[in-house]
N, C-alpha and C positions, 0 to 999 in steps of 0.2 A: 509551580503550582503546588499550594500551602496545607490542601485538604485533602485527604485520604478519599479518593472515587468512589462511587456508590455503586453496588452492584444492582443490575436490573435486567430483569429478562423479558427479549424482546418477543414480536408477534411470531416467530417460528422456533422459540423456545431457545433461542441458542443466546447467550447473556451478552450485554455491552457493559460500559461504565458512565457514570453520569458525572460530567463536574462542577458541584456547585458555586465556584465562584465562576467560572464561567459558563455557564446555565449553558452547557453542551455535552452532547454525547459522542461515543465513540464512534456508535456505528447507527444506523437506520433503527427505529423503536419499531418497524415496522418488520424485521427479521435482518440481524446480522450477517450471519451466517450464509444465508440469501443473497444478499446484497454484497460480498465480499465475491460471491460465486458468479451472479451474472458483472459486475460491473469490471472485478480485475481478473478474474479468469474467462468469463466468457469472450468478454469486450477487450481485454486486453493480451495475457498467454496465448489465448488460441486464436489471434488473429496476427500472431505473428512467424507464418506461415512457415511452421514446424523446425524452422531455424534453431539448430546444435553444432555448437552449443550455444543455449540463449543466456545474456547477461540481464539483471533485472535490477534497476534501483527504485526502493522502496522510500518516499519522503513520507512520514510520521507513521513510523516499527508498531507503534505503540501496545495492542496487547495483540501480536504475534500471529493473527489469523490470517492473514496474506501469507506469510513465511507458512505457516503447518499447511494451505493448503494446495501454498504452491511447490512446496515441498511431496504432497504426498500426487499430484498431478506428475511430476518428472517422476515418481518412482513405474508410476502409471504409465506412461508412457514412454519410459526407459530413454531419457533424455538428460542431458545434461545441465544445470542451471546454476548462475555463479549468481548466487541472491547479496545484496547487499542494500540493509535500513539503516537509517537515523532516526534516533528520537533523542531530544533533551533531556527526556522525564521518563526515565525508565518506569516500568510497574514495580512495582516491592514484591518481593514472596508473598507475602499474605494477600496479595490482589490479586497475582496470576493463577497462583494455586487455587482459587477457587470456579474459575473459568472453565463454563462446559464445552466445550470445545471437541476435546476429544471423544467422549461420551458420544454426543448427537454425528460426529462424522466416524465413531466405531474406531478409530487409533488407539493406538497405544497411548497412553495420559504422559509413561514416560518419554513418549518422544519430543511433545507438548513442552513439557519441565527441562528437558534438555536445551532446548531450542532458548528459551529463557537464560537457564543458566550459562550459557555459554559466553567467557569472557568477552570484552566489548574490546573494539578498534584492534583489532586481528581474522584474520581468515584463520576458518575450520573448514576441513575437509568433513561434512557431516553423515554425509554415505557418497557411495561410486559414482550416483545421479546429482547430488546438491553438496556446492559448497557456497557455507555461509557467513559474510561480515556486518554485524551488529556496530555502527558507529554513533557516541556517547557523543553531541555535539548539537551545535545552532546549527539547522541548515541556512538562515538568514547569513553565515558568518562559513559557509564551507564552501571548496574547491574542488572541485570533479578532480578526480588524478585517473582517471577512464574513463573508457567510451562503452555506450549501453543500448541494448535493442527495446530497452520498454520504461517506460516509469510507471510506477502509482503514485499517485498522487494524492495520498490520504491523511492531507495537514487539515486540521481544525478549518471550518467555516470564515472566506471569506469575511465575515459579518463580523467573527470573534477574532480574526487572526490577519488582518488584511497587509500585514506587511511577507508574509508565505507568497502570496499570490501577485506580488507588486510583478511589474513588465522586467526587471534585472536583475528578479529570481526564475523568472520565469525563460530568459535571455540563458542563462547556465544552465539550462534540461535542454534548451534547445541546442546550444553545444557541443550537449557530452552525451546528446544522441549522436545515434550512427546515423547514415540516408538511410532511409525506410522507415527509424526507429517509432516508435507510437508512446504516444501521451495518452494515459486516459486517466479520469477522476468522475466525481459524483457530481459535482457540478454542474449545473446548465446557466449559470451567469450568461445575462449577454455583454457584460464588463469582461469577463473570462474569455469567451468567444472571441470579442473584437483585441483585447492584447495578444492572444497567441496568435491571431493573426497577422496582426505589427511584428510581431517577433518571430515569423516567419514559416510554421502551422500552416496543414492543410487540414482544417477545423468541423465537423457537421455535428452536429446532435443526431444523439442516435436515443430510442426507449429506452427507459431508466428497468430498476428491480420497482419490487410493491413499496407504494406510498413516494413513488418520483417516478414524472412524464417523462424527464430524457437528461441525458446524460450529457458531458462532450466527449468526443474523442479526434484525438488530435496527431498527425502525422508529419514528420521532416518529410520534405520533396527528396530524392533519391530512387538509387537503385532500390 
């Protein structure tokens, strides 16, 4: 990306970012926090049968919102989380310091800032419950070195970055998931559903957040 993202207030008053050159938003304009809570927490994190420790991989670290909310849940549930997020275009401090997630979520702003300020490409023990690795890399060429219980797939949309949603990339995710592992995303495209099934996932459409009728939930068969 060559242009600076534009800060936008969404329907629940939380911020998202707009990328003019892609004509794309980082989150739903109906509510960034509502979207993350509904998709990635309620239909991802909370569907993992309280597995502890829980290993999560996020495709599209972006604003750090999903990482922040997952950290808060780890504390609330006293659950040990190992969190990895991959991002090719990390946000600049001039952008992430303007995001209002801490205010709306009633969390110390220094926690959110620290998540962003942690160095890339190394593992950090953020708290007793939360260990995080931010991977500065292109997902198109990324090779998984660990197995995961849950994947938050939060890349830009299939119409904007179709290469991120190709069968070959989804196959690498399938192989990186443990049996019973979950793949959750905001998309409900029929082409994505068919590709995930072809890859080996069991797939279903479930109700989406405000402004979106359905989303896709997929699970790797197994234990």
